[in-house]
C-alpha positions as CSV (number, residue, x, y, z in Angstrom):
1,M,27.0,142.7,-174.2
2,A,23.5,143.4,-172.6
3,P,20.7,144.3,-174.8
4,G,18.8,147.8,-174.7
5,Q,20.0,151.2,-174.6
6,G,20.9,153.7,-171.8
7,P,19.8,153.1,-168.3
8,V,18.0,149.6,-169.2
9,K,21.7,148.2,-170.7
10,I,23.3,149.2,-167.6
11,A,20.4,147.4,-165.2
12,A,21.2,144.4,-167.6
13,A,24.4,144.5,-167.3
14,L,24.5,145.1,-163.2
15,A,22.0,142.0,-163.3
16,I,24.5,139.8,-165.4
17,A,27.2,140.9,-163.6
18,A,25.4,140.0,-160.3
19,A,24.5,136.6,-161.7
20,G,28.1,135.9,-162.7
21,L,29.5,136.6,-159.2
22,G,26.6,134.5,-157.1
23,G,27.4,131.5,-159.7
24,G,31.2,132.3,-159.0
25,F,30.5,132.5,-155.4
26,A,28.0,129.2,-155.6
27,Y,30.8,127.1,-157.7
28,K,33.3,128.1,-155.2
29,K,31.4,126.6,-152.3
30,F,30.2,123.8,-154.4
31,R,34.1,123.0,-155.2
32,T,34.9,123.4,-151.4
33,Y,32.2,120.8,-150.6
34,L,33.3,118.3,-153.1
35,S,36.6,118.4,-151.9
36,E,35.6,118.4,-148.3
37,K,33.6,115.3,-148.9
38,K,36.4,113.6,-151.0
39,L,38.8,114.4,-147.9
40,R,36.3,113.0,-145.4
41,R,35.9,109.5,-147.5
42,E,39.4,109.2,-147.5
43,R,40.0,109.9,-143.9
44,E,37.2,107.1,-143.0
45,A,38.8,104.9,-145.5
46,S,41.8,105.0,-143.6
47,Q,40.3,104.9,-140.3
48,K,38.8,101.5,-141.6
49,R,42.3,100.0,-142.8
50,Q,44.0,101.2,-139.7
51,A,41.2,99.3,-137.5
52,R,41.4,96.3,-139.6
53,E,45.2,96.1,-139.4
54,E,44.9,96.3,-135.5
55,Q,42.2,93.4,-135.4
56,K,44.5,91.4,-137.6
57,V,47.4,91.7,-134.8
58,E,45.3,91.1,-131.8
59,L,43.9,87.4,-133.4
60,P,45.7,84.7,-131.7
61,P,47.0,81.9,-134.1
62,R,44.7,79.4,-135.1
63,K,44.4,75.7,-133.9
64,R,45.1,73.4,-136.7
65,S,42.3,70.9,-136.7
66,A,42.6,67.0,-137.2
67,K,41.3,65.7,-140.7
68,K,38.0,64.3,-140.0
69,R,37.0,61.0,-141.0
70,P,34.0,60.8,-144.0
71,R,30.6,59.9,-142.9
72,T,30.0,56.2,-143.5
73,R,26.3,56.2,-144.8
74,K,23.7,54.0,-142.4
75,T,22.3,51.1,-144.5
76,V,18.6,50.8,-144.4
77,A,17.4,47.7,-143.2
78,T,14.4,45.9,-144.9
79,K,11.2,45.9,-143.6
80,S,9.7,42.6,-143.2
81,K,5.9,42.3,-144.5
82,R,3.1,41.8,-142.4
83,S,1.0,39.2,-142.4
84,D,-2.6,39.8,-142.9
85,S,-4.2,37.4,-140.4
86,A,-6.5,39.5,-138.9
């Protein structure tokens, strides 16, 4: 698979194998990182859900407020004109 002849070919093959092996390790670590990240997110989400459910249980029942009457607008009084007798 590697180009060249003799020792050059062997060195190239070793380099390719080392790169493949290193890539394999990197891929494995990356997959582990992604799976741990997913598990961490799921744990956090379940903790948030549990906290919300506990909060719902602790809340006292709400009091029903009486219906408010709609506000009536104030009527604007008409201003009398001042006489200019000054």
